[in-house]
N, CA, C and O atoms as a GROMACS GRO file, in nm:
protein
  392
    1MET      N    1  -4.356   2.665   1.423
    1MET     CA    2  -4.421   2.565   1.507
    1MET      C    3  -4.405   2.427   1.443
    1MET      O    4  -4.415   2.414   1.321
    2LEU      N    5  -4.380   2.328   1.523
    2LEU     CA    6  -4.364   2.192   1.474
    2LEU      C    7  -4.499   2.130   1.442
    2LEU      O    8  -4.601   2.164   1.502
    3GLN      N    9  -4.499   2.040   1.346
    3GLN     CA   10  -4.620   1.970   1.306
    3GLN      C   11  -4.653   1.862   1.408
    3GLN      O   12  -4.563   1.794   1.458
    4GLN      N   13  -4.781   1.847   1.438
    4GLN     CA   14  -4.823   1.743   1.531
    4GLN      C   15  -4.803   1.605   1.470
    4GLN      O   16  -4.812   1.588   1.348
    5ILE      N   17  -4.777   1.507   1.554
    5ILE     CA   18  -4.759   1.369   1.512
    5ILE      C   19  -4.889   1.295   1.537
    5ILE      O   20  -4.936   1.287   1.650
    6ALA      N   21  -4.947   1.242   1.431
    6ALA     CA   22  -5.075   1.173   1.444
    6ALA      C   23  -5.053   1.024   1.471
    6ALA      O   24  -4.960   0.964   1.418
    7ASN      N   25  -5.139   0.967   1.553
    7ASN     CA   26  -5.142   0.823   1.582
    7ASN      C   27  -5.009   0.764   1.629
    7ASN      O   28  -4.961   0.668   1.570
    8PRO      N   29  -4.950   0.818   1.732
    8PRO     CA   30  -4.827   0.757   1.783
    8PRO      C   31  -4.858   0.629   1.860
    8PRO      O   32  -4.968   0.613   1.913
    9ALA      N   33  -4.764   0.541   1.865
    9ALA     CA   34  -4.780   0.419   1.946
    9ALA      C   35  -4.770   0.457   2.093
    9ALA      O   36  -4.702   0.553   2.129
   10ASP      N   37  -4.838   0.382   2.178
   10ASP     CA   38  -4.833   0.408   2.322
   10ASP      C   39  -4.690   0.405   2.373
   10ASP      O   40  -4.650   0.486   2.457
   11SER      N   41  -4.612   0.310   2.322
   11SER     CA   42  -4.474   0.298   2.368
   11SER      C   43  -4.392   0.422   2.329
   11SER      O   44  -4.296   0.457   2.399
   12GLU      N   45  -4.428   0.487   2.218
   12GLU     CA   46  -4.356   0.608   2.178
   12GLU      C   47  -4.380   0.720   2.280
   12GLU      O   48  -4.287   0.791   2.318
   13ILE      N   49  -4.503   0.735   2.324
   13ILE     CA   50  -4.536   0.835   2.426
   13ILE      C   51  -4.461   0.804   2.556
   13ILE      O   52  -4.408   0.894   2.621
   14ARG      N   53  -4.456   0.677   2.591
   14ARG     CA   54  -4.386   0.638   2.714
   14ARG      C   55  -4.236   0.663   2.704
   14ARG      O   56  -4.172   0.696   2.803
   15CYS      N   57  -4.181   0.648   2.584
   15CYS     CA   58  -4.039   0.680   2.564
   15CYS      C   59  -4.013   0.827   2.591
   15CYS      O   60  -3.912   0.864   2.651
   16VAL      N   61  -4.105   0.912   2.547
   16VAL     CA   62  -4.092   1.055   2.570
   16VAL      C   63  -4.098   1.083   2.720
   16VAL      O   64  -4.017   1.160   2.772
   17ILE      N   65  -4.192   1.020   2.789
   17ILE     CA   66  -4.205   1.038   2.933
   17ILE      C   67  -4.076   0.994   3.004
   17ILE      O   68  -4.027   1.061   3.094
   18ARG      N   69  -4.023   0.881   2.961
   18ARG     CA   70  -3.901   0.829   3.023
   18ARG      C   71  -3.781   0.919   2.995
   18ARG      O   72  -3.695   0.936   3.081
   19PHE      N   73  -3.776   0.976   2.876
   19PHE     CA   74  -3.661   1.057   2.834
   19PHE      C   75  -3.658   1.194   2.901
   19PHE      O   76  -3.553   1.239   2.946
   20LEU      N   77  -3.774   1.260   2.908
   20LEU     CA   78  -3.777   1.396   2.963
   20LEU      C   79  -3.750   1.395   3.113
   20LEU      O   80  -3.806   1.313   3.186
   21ASN      N   81  -3.667   1.484   3.157
   21ASN     CA   82  -3.630   1.490   3.297
   21ASN      C   83  -3.687   1.617   3.360
   21ASN      O   84  -3.614   1.700   3.413
   22VAL      N   85  -3.820   1.631   3.351
   22VAL     CA   86  -3.890   1.746   3.408
   22VAL      C   87  -4.013   1.694   3.481
   22VAL      O   88  -4.038   1.574   3.485
   23LYS      N   89  -4.090   1.785   3.538
   23LYS     CA   90  -4.209   1.745   3.613
   23LYS      C   91  -4.313   1.684   3.520
   23LYS      O   92  -4.318   1.714   3.401
   24ALA      N   93  -4.397   1.598   3.578
   24ALA     CA   94  -4.499   1.527   3.501
   24ALA      C   95  -4.595   1.623   3.432
   24ALA      O   96  -4.636   1.598   3.318
   25ALA      N   97  -4.631   1.732   3.498
   25ALA     CA   98  -4.722   1.830   3.437
   25ALA      C   99  -4.662   1.891   3.311
   25ALA      O  100  -4.732   1.914   3.212
   26GLU      N  101  -4.533   1.917   3.314
   26GLU     CA  102  -4.465   1.974   3.198
   26GLU      C  103  -4.453   1.870   3.086
   26GLU      O  104  -4.465   1.902   2.968
   27ILE      N  105  -4.430   1.745   3.124
   27ILE     CA  106  -4.426   1.638   3.024
   27ILE      C  107  -4.562   1.630   2.955
   27ILE      O  108  -4.569   1.619   2.833
   28HIS      N  109  -4.668   1.635   3.033
   28HIS     CA  110  -4.803   1.629   2.975
   28HIS      C  111  -4.827   1.743   2.878
   28HIS      O  112  -4.887   1.724   2.772
   29ARG      N  113  -4.780   1.861   2.913
   29ARG     CA  114  -4.796   1.976   2.825
   29ARG      C  115  -4.722   1.953   2.694
   29ARG      O  116  -4.776   1.982   2.587
   30HIS      N  117  -4.600   1.902   2.700
   30HIS     CA  118  -4.522   1.874   2.580
   30HIS      C  119  -4.588   1.765   2.494
   30HIS      O  120  -4.598   1.778   2.372
   31VAL      N  121  -4.633   1.660   2.559
   31VAL     CA  122  -4.696   1.549   2.488
   31VAL      C  123  -4.823   1.598   2.418
   31VAL      O  124  -4.847   1.564   2.303
   32SER      N  125  -4.903   1.678   2.487
   32SER     CA  126  -5.025   1.732   2.428
   32SER      C  127  -4.996   1.827   2.313
   32SER      O  128  -5.073   1.836   2.218
   33GLU      N  129  -4.886   1.897   2.321
   33GLU     CA  130  -4.850   1.994   2.218
   33GLU      C  131  -4.802   1.924   2.090
   33GLU      O  132  -4.839   1.964   1.980
   34PHE      N  133  -4.720   1.823   2.104
   34PHE     CA  134  -4.660   1.760   1.988
   34PHE      C  135  -4.739   1.642   1.933
   34PHE      O  136  -4.722   1.604   1.817
   35TYR      N  137  -4.824   1.584   2.016
   35TYR     CA  138  -4.909   1.476   1.970
   35TYR      C  139  -5.051   1.532   1.966
   35TYR      O  140  -5.068   1.653   1.954
   36GLU      N  141  -5.149   1.451   1.976
   36GLU     CA  142  -5.286   1.498   1.976
   36GLU      C  143  -5.318   1.559   2.112
   36GLU      O  144  -5.253   1.530   2.212
   37GLU      N  145  -5.418   1.644   2.112
   37GLU     CA  146  -5.454   1.717   2.234
   37GLU      C  147  -5.483   1.625   2.352
   37GLU      O  148  -5.433   1.648   2.462
   38ASN      N  149  -5.562   1.522   2.331
   38ASN     CA  150  -5.602   1.433   2.440
   38ASN      C  151  -5.538   1.295   2.427
   38ASN      O  152  -5.604   1.194   2.450
   39ILE      N  153  -5.413   1.291   2.390
   39ILE     CA  154  -5.346   1.164   2.366
   39ILE      C  155  -5.330   1.083   2.495
   39ILE      O  156  -5.341   0.960   2.493
   40MET      N  157  -5.302   1.150   2.605
   40MET     CA  158  -5.285   1.082   2.733
   40MET      C  159  -5.320   1.181   2.843
   40MET      O  160  -5.281   1.298   2.838
   41SER      N  161  -5.393   1.134   2.942
   41SER     CA  162  -5.431   1.223   3.052
   41SER      C  163  -5.309   1.256   3.138
   41SER      O  164  -5.209   1.184   3.137
   42GLU      N  165  -5.320   1.365   3.210
   42GLU     CA  166  -5.209   1.402   3.298
   42GLU      C  167  -5.188   1.298   3.407
   42GLU      O  168  -5.075   1.272   3.448
   43GLY      N  169  -5.297   1.238   3.454
   43GLY     CA  170  -5.286   1.133   3.555
   43GLY      C  171  -5.209   1.012   3.504
   43GLY      O  172  -5.131   0.952   3.577
   44MET      N  173  -5.233   0.976   3.378
   44MET     CA  174  -5.162   0.862   3.320
   44MET      C  175  -5.015   0.897   3.299
   44MET      O  176  -4.928   0.811   3.318
   45VAL      N  177  -4.986   1.021   3.262
   45VAL     CA  178  -4.846   1.065   3.250
   45VAL      C  179  -4.778   1.054   3.386
   45VAL      O  180  -4.665   1.006   3.395
   46ARG      N  181  -4.847   1.097   3.490
   46ARG     CA  182  -4.791   1.088   3.626
   46ARG      C  183  -4.763   0.942   3.665
   46ARG      O  184  -4.660   0.910   3.724
   47LYS      N  185  -4.858   0.854   3.629
   47LYS     CA  186  -4.842   0.711   3.661
   47LYS      C  187  -4.715   0.656   3.595
   47LYS      O  188  -4.634   0.590   3.661
   48TRP      N  189  -4.699   0.683   3.465
   48TRP     CA  190  -4.581   0.633   3.394
   48TRP      C  191  -4.454   0.702   3.443
   48TRP      O  192  -4.349   0.639   3.452
   49PHE      N  193  -4.463   0.831   3.474
   49PHE     CA  194  -4.348   0.906   3.526
   49PHE      C  195  -4.298   0.842   3.655
   49PHE      O  196  -4.178   0.821   3.672
   50ARG      N  197  -4.392   0.811   3.745
   50ARG     CA  198  -4.354   0.744   3.872
   50ARG      C  199  -4.294   0.607   3.848
   50ARG      O  200  -4.195   0.569   3.912
   51ALA      N  201  -4.352   0.532   3.755
   51ALA     CA  202  -4.301   0.398   3.726
   51ALA      C  203  -4.157   0.405   3.676
   51ALA      O  204  -4.073   0.325   3.718
   52PHE      N  205  -4.128   0.498   3.587
   52PHE     CA  206  -3.991   0.511   3.536
   52PHE      C  207  -3.897   0.564   3.644
   52PHE      O  208  -3.780   0.526   3.649
   53LYS      N  209  -3.948   0.652   3.728
   53LYS     CA  210  -3.866   0.706   3.837
   53LYS      C  211  -3.832   0.596   3.938
   53LYS      O  212  -3.726   0.597   4.000
   54ASP      N  213  -3.926   0.500   3.953
   54ASP     CA  214  -3.905   0.389   4.045
   54ASP      C  215  -3.820   0.277   3.987
   54ASP      O  216  -3.797   0.176   4.053
   55GLY      N  217  -3.774   0.294   3.863
   55GLY     CA  218  -3.682   0.197   3.806
   55GLY      C  219  -3.732   0.117   3.688
   55GLY      O  220  -3.658   0.037   3.632
   56ARG      N  221  -3.856   0.137   3.648
   56ARG     CA  222  -3.904   0.064   3.531
   56ARG      C  223  -3.828   0.111   3.408
   56ARG      O  224  -3.802   0.230   3.391
   57THR      N  225  -3.792   0.017   3.323
   57THR     CA  226  -3.719   0.052   3.201
   57THR      C  227  -3.795   0.012   3.075
   57THR      O  228  -3.766   0.063   2.967
   58ILE      N  229  -3.890  -0.078   3.087
   58ILE     CA  230  -3.966  -0.127   2.972
   58ILE      C  231  -4.083  -0.032   2.944
   58ILE      O  232  -4.160   0.000   3.034
   59VAL      N  233  -4.095   0.010   2.818
   59VAL     CA  234  -4.202   0.103   2.782
   59VAL      C  235  -4.324   0.032   2.725
   59VAL      O  236  -4.426   0.096   2.700
   60HIS      N  237  -4.316  -0.098   2.705
   60HIS     CA  238  -4.427  -0.173   2.648
   60HIS      C  239  -4.517  -0.227   2.758
   60HIS      O  240  -4.473  -0.246   2.872
   61ASP      N  241  -4.644  -0.251   2.724
   61ASP     CA  242  -4.739  -0.310   2.818
   61ASP      C  243  -4.698  -0.452   2.851
   61ASP      O  244  -4.640  -0.522   2.768
   62GLY      N  245  -4.728  -0.493   2.971
   62GLY     CA  246  -4.705  -0.631   3.010
   62GLY      C  247  -4.822  -0.718   2.970
   62GLY      O  248  -4.924  -0.667   2.922
   63GLU      N  249  -4.809  -0.846   2.990
   63GLU     CA  250  -4.918  -0.938   2.962
   63GLU      C  251  -5.034  -0.907   3.057
   63GLU      O  252  -5.013  -0.874   3.173
   64ARG      N  253  -5.153  -0.919   3.006
   64ARG     CA  254  -5.272  -0.892   3.088
   64ARG      C  255  -5.352  -1.020   3.106
   64ARG      O  256  -5.361  -1.104   3.016
   65SER      N  257  -5.408  -1.032   3.224
   65SER     CA  258  -5.500  -1.143   3.244
   65SER      C  259  -5.638  -1.094   3.201
   65SER      O  260  -5.664  -0.973   3.202
   66GLY      N  261  -5.720  -1.182   3.166
   66GLY     CA  262  -5.853  -1.141   3.122
   66GLY      C  263  -5.931  -1.258   3.069
   66GLY      O  264  -5.896  -1.374   3.087
   67ARG      N  265  -6.036  -1.224   3.004
   67ARG     CA  266  -6.125  -1.325   2.949
   67ARG      C  267  -6.053  -1.400   2.836
   67ARG      O  268  -5.996  -1.339   2.746
   68SER      N  269  -6.057  -1.529   2.844
   68SER     CA  270  -5.991  -1.609   2.742
   68SER      C  271  -6.078  -1.617   2.617
   68SER      O  272  -6.198  -1.588   2.621
   69SER      N  273  -6.018  -1.656   2.509
   69SER     CA  274  -6.088  -1.668   2.382
   69SER      C  275  -6.189  -1.780   2.388
   69SER      O  276  -6.165  -1.883   2.450
   70VAL      N  277  -6.304  -1.759   2.324
   70VAL     CA  278  -6.407  -1.863   2.319
   70VAL      C  279  -6.391  -1.950   2.195
   70VAL      O  280  -6.462  -2.049   2.178
   71ILE      N  281  -6.299  -1.913   2.110
   71ILE     CA  282  -6.276  -1.989   1.987
   71ILE      C  283  -6.186  -2.108   2.018
   71ILE      O  284  -6.074  -2.093   2.067
   72THR      N  285  -6.237  -2.224   1.988
   72THR     CA  286  -6.159  -2.347   2.007
   72THR      C  287  -6.142  -2.414   1.871
   72THR      O  288  -6.212  -2.381   1.775
   73GLU      N  289  -6.052  -2.506   1.864
   73GLU     CA  290  -6.030  -2.580   1.739
   73GLU      C  291  -6.155  -2.657   1.701
   73GLU      O  292  -6.186  -2.670   1.583
   74ASP      N  293  -6.225  -2.709   1.800
   74ASP     CA  294  -6.349  -2.783   1.775
   74ASP      C  295  -6.454  -2.693   1.709
   74ASP      O  296  -6.519  -2.733   1.613
   75LEU      N  297  -6.469  -2.572   1.761
   75LEU     CA  298  -6.565  -2.478   1.705
   75LEU      C  299  -6.527  -2.438   1.562
   75LEU      O  300  -6.614  -2.427   1.475
   76VAL      N  301  -6.400  -2.417   1.537
   76VAL     CA  302  -6.353  -2.383   1.402
   76VAL      C  303  -6.386  -2.496   1.306
   76VAL      O  304  -6.432  -2.472   1.195
   77GLN      N  305  -6.364  -2.620   1.349
   77GLN     CA  306  -6.393  -2.735   1.264
   77GLN      C  307  -6.543  -2.746   1.236
   77GLN      O  308  -6.582  -2.777   1.123
   78LYS      N  309  -6.627  -2.722   1.336
   78LYS     CA  310  -6.772  -2.728   1.317
   78LYS      C  311  -6.818  -2.623   1.217
   78LYS      O  312  -6.895  -2.653   1.126
   79VAL      N  313  -6.773  -2.500   1.234
   79VAL     CA  314  -6.813  -2.393   1.142
   79VAL      C  315  -6.762  -2.423   1.002
   79VAL      O  316  -6.836  -2.405   0.905
   80ASP      N  317  -6.639  -2.468   0.990
   80ASP     CA  318  -6.583  -2.501   0.859
   80ASP      C  319  -6.665  -2.610   0.792
   80ASP      O  320  -6.692  -2.603   0.672
   81GLY      N  321  -6.705  -2.710   0.867
   81GLY     CA  322  -6.786  -2.819   0.812
   81GLY      C  323  -6.921  -2.769   0.762
   81GLY      O  324  -6.966  -2.809   0.654
   82LYS      N  325  -6.987  -2.683   0.840
   82LYS     CA  326  -7.117  -2.629   0.800
   82LYS      C  327  -7.104  -2.541   0.676
   82LYS      O  328  -7.191  -2.545   0.588
   83VAL      N  329  -6.998  -2.462   0.666
   83VAL     CA  330  -6.978  -2.377   0.550
   83VAL      C  331  -6.955  -2.463   0.426
   83VAL      O  332  -7.006  -2.433   0.318
   84ARG      N  333  -6.879  -2.570   0.441
   84ARG     CA  334  -6.853  -2.658   0.327
   84ARG      C  335  -6.979  -2.734   0.284
   84ARG      O  336  -6.996  -2.764   0.166
   85GLU      N  337  -7.069  -2.765   0.381
   85GLU     CA  338  -7.197  -2.829   0.348
   85GLU      C  339  -7.286  -2.737   0.268
   85GLU      O  340  -7.351  -2.778   0.173
   86ASN      N  341  -7.289  -2.612   0.308
   86ASN     CA  342  -7.380  -2.515   0.247
   86ASN      C  343  -7.303  -2.386   0.220
   86ASN      O  344  -7.279  -2.308   0.312
   87ARG      N  345  -7.264  -2.364   0.097
   87ARG     CA  346  -7.185  -2.245   0.061
   87ARG      C  347  -7.263  -2.116   0.078
   87ARG      O  348  -7.205  -2.008   0.072
   88ARG      N  349  -7.393  -2.125   0.099
   88ARG     CA  350  -7.474  -2.005   0.122
   88ARG      C  351  -7.490  -1.977   0.272
   88ARG      O  352  -7.574  -1.898   0.314
   89PHE      N  353  -7.411  -2.042   0.350
   89PHE     CA  354  -7.410  -2.026   0.496
   89PHE      C  355  -7.383  -1.879   0.529
   89PHE      O  356  -7.287  -1.821   0.479
   90THR      N  357  -7.467  -1.820   0.613
   90THR     CA  358  -7.449  -1.680   0.653
   90THR      C  359  -7.436  -1.671   0.803
   90THR      O  360  -7.463  -1.767   0.875
   91ILE      N  361  -7.395  -1.555   0.849
   91ILE     CA  362  -7.377  -1.533   0.992
   91ILE      C  363  -7.508  -1.548   1.070
   91ILE      O  364  -7.506  -1.580   1.189
   92SER      N  365  -7.621  -1.524   1.004
   92SER     CA  366  -7.751  -1.537   1.072
   92SER      C  367  -7.781  -1.683   1.107
   92SER      O  368  -7.865  -1.708   1.194
   93PHE      N  369  -7.715  -1.778   1.043
   93PHE     CA  370  -7.734  -1.921   1.077
   93PHE      C  371  -7.660  -1.959   1.205
   93PHE      O  372  -7.692  -2.061   1.266
   94LEU      N  373  -7.564  -1.881   1.247
   94LEU     CA  374  -7.480  -1.919   1.362
   94LEU      C  375  -7.559  -1.944   1.490
   94LEU      O  376  -7.531  -2.043   1.557
   95PRO      N  377  -7.656  -1.859   1.530
   95PRO     CA  378  -7.727  -1.889   1.655
   95PRO      C  379  -7.796  -2.025   1.651
   95PRO      O  380  -7.808  -2.090   1.755
   96ARG      N  381  -7.840  -2.069   1.536
   96ARG     CA  382  -7.906  -2.200   1.525
   96ARG      C  383  -7.802  -2.313   1.517
   96ARG      O  384  -7.833  -2.430   1.540
   97PHE      N  385  -7.681  -2.276   1.486
   97PHE     CA  386  -7.577  -2.373   1.464
   97PHE      C  387  -7.527  -2.437   1.592
   97PHE      O  388  -7.512  -2.559   1.600
   98TYR      N  389  -7.502  -2.358   1.692
   98TYR     CA  390  -7.447  -2.413   1.816
   98TYR      C  391  -7.527  -2.365   1.930
   98TYR      O  392  -7.498  -2.400   2.044
   0.00000   0.00000   0.00000
């Protein structure tokens, strides 16, 4: 029996899905056998299987829209200034800071 592969990258699993030319259920069985038991749901395997069958060639995630970062250069400068003023500055001071 082959040794399981721990902590594979998502793109590695997708490469396997793209490479195997069998039904999605069988791909899921193979992926579960050689990687961790619950590495990817059968539904997610089906989703990627369909995407590759429809012509997708890229195995990496695309850019996602979402919540933007709240860290601004101004905030970094303010925190840096306060830390330099008081070297005993702790995270508990932050709510009072801004």
